[in-house]
Phi, psi and omega in degrees: 000134174287140179289143173288122179279136184222166172223171178233129170264130186087032191281347172281341181280180191297309181300315178298326175296317182295318178296317180298317188286320176296320173290322183293339185251007182270131183301334197252355191225140182240115185288111178248329189225141170231130180246139178217197173300165170290343169309319186269332184311141175095332186267158177291160175301324174295325176292319185284325189245347196296317184281351179256003189299128193250349180267163178286332181277153176292164178287133179305137172293326181296339191264330189314322189254015174285127177283124183295129174274156176273122182294335181277347177265077189306323180302325182282346181285313192298000000 
């Protein structure tokens, strides 16, 4: 079975970080899009969330280079 492509809106916040870790390690899903505020848009996930990483587990390698989309721009998220 092919993995389902999914995204997280609000991915740089604490709850979003948790969703990113759960999806990155899930056998059914592939994390393709992370959206957040305009402050984070255009940065890689590692640049945007790295210094604010709030979890005890490390940031998933598969998420580090995903470029953040602007959550307020619905067209860019799709």
